[in-house]
C-alpha positions in Angstrom: 52.3 298.5 219.9 53.5 295.0 220.1 57.1 294.2 221.1 59.0 291.5 219.4 61.8 290.0 221.2 64.8 289.0 219.1 66.2 285.6 219.8 69.2 285.4 222.1 72.4 285.5 220.0 75.1 283.3 221.3 78.7 284.4 221.0 80.4 281.9 218.8 84.2 281.3 219.1 86.1 282.3 215.9 88.6 279.8 214.6 90.8 279.9 211.6 91.0 277.6 208.5 93.7 275.6 210.3 93.8 274.9 214.0 95.8 272.8 216.4 93.5 270.3 218.2 93.9 267.8 221.0 92.3 264.4 220.1 92.1 261.3 222.2 95.2 261.9 224.3 97.3 263.4 221.4 98.1 267.1 221.8 98.7 269.9 219.3 97.7 268.0 216.2 97.3 270.2 213.1 93.8 270.1 211.6 92.3 271.6 208.5 88.9 273.2 209.1 86.8 272.4 206.0 83.2 273.8 206.0 82.7 272.1 202.6 83.1 268.7 204.2 80.1 267.2 206.0 82.1 265.0 208.4 85.4 265.0 210.1 88.2 262.6 209.2 91.3 261.4 211.0 94.3 259.5 209.9 94.1 255.9 211.1 96.3 253.0 210.3 96.3 249.2 210.9 92.5 249.2 211.0 91.4 245.7 211.9 88.2 243.9 213.0 88.3 241.2 215.6 86.1 238.1 215.3 83.9 239.4 218.1 83.2 242.5 216.0 85.5 244.9 217.9 87.1 247.5 215.8 90.8 248.1 216.5 93.2 250.8 215.0 96.0 253.2 215.7 95.8 256.9 215.2 98.1 258.3 212.5 100.7 256.1 210.8 104.2 254.8 211.6 105.7 257.6 209.4 103.9 260.3 211.3 105.5 262.2 214.2 102.1 261.9 216.0 102.1 258.1 215.8 102.5 256.3 219.2 101.5 252.8 218.1 98.7 252.8 220.8 95.8 250.6 219.7 92.3 252.0 220.2 89.4 249.5 220.6 85.8 250.3 219.8 82.6 248.3 220.2 80.5 251.3 219.3 81.1 252.3 215.7 79.2 252.8 212.4 80.1 253.0 208.8 79.6 255.8 206.2 80.0 256.0 202.5 82.2 259.0 201.8 82.3 260.7 198.4 85.4 262.6 197.6 85.4 265.9 195.6 86.5 263.8 192.6 83.4 261.6 192.9 85.1 258.5 194.3 83.3 256.7 197.0 84.7 254.8 200.0 83.2 252.9 202.9 84.8 254.1 206.1 84.3 253.3 209.8 83.0 256.1 212.0 83.9 256.5 215.7 83.4 259.2 218.3 86.6 260.7 219.8 87.1 263.4 222.4 88.7 266.6 221.0 89.6 270.1 222.2 89.2 272.7 219.5 89.8 276.3 220.5 88.5 276.7 224.1 85.9 273.9 223.8 86.2 270.3 224.6 83.6 267.9 223.2 83.1 264.5 221.5 82.8 264.4 217.7 82.5 261.7 215.0 85.4 261.0 212.8 85.7 258.7 209.8 88.9 256.7 209.8 91.0 257.2 206.7 94.5 256.9 205.4 95.5 260.6 205.3 99.2 260.0 204.9 99.2 261.9 201.6 97.2 264.8 202.9 98.8 268.0 204.3 96.8 267.6 207.5 96.3 264.4 209.5 92.9 265.6 210.7 90.1 267.3 208.8 87.3 268.9 210.8 84.0 269.0 208.9 81.0 271.4 209.4 79.0 268.9 211.5 81.7 269.1 214.2 81.8 272.9 214.3 78.2 274.0 213.6 76.6 276.0 216.3 79.8 276.4 218.2 82.3 278.1 216.0 82.6 280.7 213.2 85.4 280.1 210.7 87.5 283.1 209.6 89.5 281.9 206.6 91.9 284.8 207.0 93.1 283.2 210.3 95.3 280.2 210.5 96.9 278.8 213.7 99.0 276.2 211.9 101.9 277.3 209.8 101.3 276.2 206.2 102.8 272.8 205.7 104.4 272.8 202.3 104.3 269.7 200.1 108.0 268.8 199.4 106.9 267.3 196.1 105.7 270.7 194.8 109.1 272.3 195.5 110.8 269.6 193.5 108.3 269.9 190.6 108.8 273.7 190.5 112.6 273.2 190.3 112.1 270.8 187.3 109.8 273.3 185.6 112.3 276.1 186.0 115.2 274.0 184.7 113.5 272.9 181.5 109.8 273.8 180.9 109.5 271.8 177.7 110.9 268.6 179.2 108.7 269.2 182.3 105.6 269.5 180.0 106.5 266.3 178.1 107.1 264.3 181.3 104.1 265.4 183.5 101.4 267.0 181.4 101.5 265.7 177.8 101.8 262.0 178.8 98.7 262.2 181.0 96.2 264.0 178.6 98.1 263.7 175.3 
């Protein structure tokens, strides 16, 4: 009889679909964990390139409670073409930043993007979590951040459904 050893199974940390992370000196930043996204993305503003090729930017935007105005400078960066779920493409800079997610601290690659209209200033993609975490979508560390525009739209819909349809739906698709 031959014995077959099974490979050692490593215990992976379980995280939820949303988590608070620490990133590059900023603590308790809400992040969406998105296993459908290849790469991670972080809200960056005032992205600029110096003549010597140095990339300079601030994390988050002035309207964000997480914005400090601190300028980060990188000589080591790359670019990536990112395709949205709508099929749109964008060229984005990529940088490595230190993060703490769950109990683990590590460095991961982020694309820099304007995430001011997103519910979460940080998106963690599967390349950042593979091999270290399992995602339990029934768990969420971050209280759901409601979009205030949706509340207003639902009020309009309740007040006059026909006018709402004419204003928002019919004019777009006719």
